[in-house]
GUZA-263046 format. One line per field, with one value per atom (N, C-alpha, C): atom name; z negated, y, x. Coordinates in steps of 0.02 Angstrom, whole numbers. Each point is the difference from the previous one (the first is absolute). Last residue first. Layout:
atom	c(CA|...);
zz	c(Z|...);
yy	c(Y|...);
xx	c(X|...);
This chain:
atom	c(N|CA|C|N|CA|C|N|CA|C|N|CA|C|N|CA|C|N|CA|C|N|CA|C|N|CA|C|N|CA|C|N|CA|C|N|CA|C|N|CA|C|N|CA|C|N|CA|C|N|CA|C|N|CA|C|N|CA|C|N|CA|C|N|CA|C|N|CA|C|N|CA|C|N|CA|C|N|CA|C|N|CA|C|N|CA|C|N|CA|C|N|CA|C|N|CA|C|N|CA|C|N|CA|C|N|CA|C|N|CA|C|N|CA|C|N|CA|C|N|CA|C|N|CA|C|N|CA|C|N|CA|C|N|CA|C|N|CA|C|N|CA|C|N|CA|C|N|CA|C|N|CA|C|N|CA|C|N|CA|C|N|CA|C|N|CA|C|N|CA|C|N|CA|C|N|CA|C|N|CA|C|N|CA|C|N|CA|C|N|CA|C|N|CA|C|N|CA|C|N|CA|C|N|CA|C|N|CA|C|N|CA|C|N|CA|C|N|CA|C|N|CA|C|N|CA|C|N|CA|C|N|CA|C|N|CA|C|N|CA|C|N|CA|C|N|CA|C|N|CA|C|N|CA|C|N|CA|C|N|CA|C|N|CA|C|N|CA|C|N|CA|C|N|CA|C|N|CA|C|N|CA|C|N|CA|C|N|CA|C|N|CA|C|N|CA|C|N|CA|C|N|CA|C|N|CA|C|N|CA|C|N|CA|C|N|CA|C|N|CA|C|N|CA|C|N|CA|C|N|CA|C|N|CA|C|N|CA|C|N|CA|C|N|CA|C);
zz	c(-3101|49|-51|-45|10|17|-58|36|33|-201|5|92|-83|-34|-6|120|11|-45|-78|98|-9|-176|10|47|25|-22|5|77|34|-32|-93|70|54|-249|27|69|-90|-8|14|9|19|32|-153|43|65|-219|-9|99|-69|22|-19|-33|88|-19|-171|10|69|-72|34|-18|38|-47|1|237|-102|-31|252|-54|-86|184|-6|-35|73|-36|-34|168|-49|-49|215|-42|-79|141|-17|-58|110|-64|-34|212|-36|-95|227|1|-57|-123|85|54|-223|-6|53|-46|-15|16|-13|-17|-16|149|-4|-32|57|-11|-3|123|14|-35|-97|37|31|-192|-15|54|-60|24|-9|-142|28|43|-144|13|88|-236|88|2|-242|35|88|-213|66|9|-125|10|34|-90|53|44|-242|26|81|-191|21|36|-101|-41|-9|195|-54|-51|150|36|-59|-48|-14|27|-7|-54|-29|215|2|-63|49|57|-20|-83|-8|-3|168|-57|-62|272|-76|-66|236|-32|-55|175|-31|-48|20|33|-20|-45|16|56|-63|53|-47|-118|11|47|-53|47|-33|-89|16|-6|-86|64|30|-181|16|55|-139|12|63|-112|36|35|-160|58|61|-227|40|57|-115|5|52|-151|50|52|-190|19|61|-40|-15|9|-4|-12|-20|56|8|-77|10|70|18|-217|-5|61|-74|56|5|-138|14|43|-77|55|5|-184|3|111|-147|-55|74|-28|20|-40|32|-23|8|149|-71|-44|216|-32|-64|72|-59|27|42|-53|-40|239|-60|-66|169|11|-50|-5|-17|0|122|-98|-36|232|0|-87|130|-28|-36);
yy	c(6200|-73|-19|198|-5|-51|25|54|3|-89|69|32|-245|72|71|-167|-1|35|-75|60|8|-143|74|46|-247|69|46|-143|24|38|-57|-23|37|7|34|-13|-126|75|25|-225|9|78|-112|37|16|-39|39|30|-203|47|78|-198|28|36|25|-59|3|28|57|-45|-28|-23|27|-6|22|-26|5|-83|61|120|-85|-29|143|36|-46|-42|32|-4|7|-79|-12|229|-43|-71|87|67|-56|-36|-13|26|104|-59|-26|195|-30|-32|94|-62|-24|241|-45|-51|176|-53|-72|195|-41|-74|128|40|-38|48|-43|26|-119|12|64|-97|51|-7|-117|-34|44|-11|55|-69|1|-22|12|89|16|-65|62|-8|-16|15|79|-46|-155|54|37|-177|20|59|-101|-66|62|46|82|-61|-77|15|48|-109|-53|41|109|-33|-14|98|36|-40|-117|19|22|14|-72|15|153|23|-93|66|22|1|-114|-12|15|-16|83|-41|-98|4|50|31|-87|-16|245|-90|-28|190|-46|-43|231|-13|-40|108|-23|-44|177|-60|12|85|23|-57|26|13|27|-130|-19|63|-49|-38|-17|198|-8|-84|83|49|-38|-75|-40|60|37|-47|-14|175|27|-66|10|-10|9|99|-59|1|217|-67|-61|274|-82|-39|238|-52|-56|125|-46|-18|75|3|-28|86|-65|31|80|-49|-1|52|26|2|-196|49|77|-306|57|69|-272|57|82|-185|-32|28|61|24|-40|-23|80|-8|-207|2|106|-90|-43|28|62|42|-16|-149|49|61|-187|-30|79|-10|-36|10|-12|88|1);
xx	c(5011|-8|-83|162|-69|-15|245|-54|-60|84|58|-40|-106|13|36|86|-89|-29|214|8|-86|31|17|0|-36|-66|14|157|-44|-45|220|33|-86|-21|82|-11|-168|13|43|51|-72|-19|173|3|-57|-45|43|43|-113|-60|39|106|-18|-41|175|-74|-21|303|-76|-63|244|-32|-46|120|-26|-16|39|37|12|-100|-48|-17|138|-35|-42|169|18|-53|-60|-1|34|-5|-82|-3|201|-28|-57|123|-6|-26|90|-75|-23|137|-37|22|58|12|-32|140|-77|-1|162|-10|-46|60|59|-23|-212|70|31|-212|41|80|-212|28|10|-64|28|32|-208|72|60|-251|61|59|-304|101|42|-206|-2|77|-140|37|-2|-160|44|63|-104|-68|11|128|-9|-50|14|-26|29|92|-37|-15|168|-34|-54|149|-7|-77|146|-93|-14|203|-70|-45|215|-47|-52|83|-20|-37|150|-93|-27|237|-53|-66|155|-4|-64|12|28|-16|23|62|19|-192|1|56|-119|35|-11|-196|80|41|-188|18|44|-203|76|17|-236|34|63|-240|71|14|-209|7|72|-86|-60|-1|185|-35|-59|59|66|-5|-148|-21|52|19|-29|-51|205|4|-71|-1|23|26|-182|43|29|-253|43|111|-172|-41|26|74|35|-18|-86|6|23|17|-6|-75|276|-39|-66|244|-79|-66|276|-35|-59|105|0|-26|-21|10|1|-61|-23|44|18|16|11|-51|-51|7|89|-78|-19|243|-26|-61|48|26|-27|-8|-75|24|144|-51|-30|171|24|-44|-32|11|-4|26|-45|-21|205|-33|-55);
């Protein structure tokens, strides 16, 4: 959905706002976070496309379909760059909570 917001920003029309000086996706990556689970296929592709800059990890506990307690092990097996995994498991969470 960020690509769609960027598309509207690039092609301004009646909703043009001169105070919005950056692409919506840039605002989001800097200020927003998305929680992903270890088995979410679409999230895996989004992470690769965005370098993991705005994602944090969730086990989805206590829902019935959770991978908990093996969720972290499942996540670590995903074909993501180690740097992306570190961002998602640690760096982004620290940034989110202001550590």
